[in-house]
Steps between C-alpha positions, in 0.01 A plus 500: 500500500878450487709766334609405151869514420588760244774433245720750688462313828577172333805639323633642830500150647694373202739795532562426869548128436745571217687748719530246784619225261759727340619633836547149641686393186735801522555524876435144620260634763149642499432874478351696787157656463668838464714371216196349329312829536790703367573261217137487387419868556228433758448573868629263766141434611401408143805276469392323818146450365630359175748269672221367725283438193785313329551288812127416509520397134802279566726708277723595795569344838612665822722369774577674825751779519604791291517436128284194556341485157570187298398369164315167518748358251781553752336252737450247221865538398613443860282188530643364175856559622424322829347206314802478271728500805299216657334695781140456384 
């Protein structure tokens, strides 16, 4: 039987997602796993687990390289800008 999510586990995902969104808005780049862990008061391993879960859920996306996390809305914004410029 699959493990049920507890409210704490669920709220940690929300906390990580909020942290990533805020960090990107402030710094114009994604945080590292260490920064996520530090900012959310969790271990780096736990931050990695939560980020992977958010990627599986489609809440975050990852591209290659350091600081490769992206918000799905960033891709949609880029597509819109390309369409408006006549490239799509």
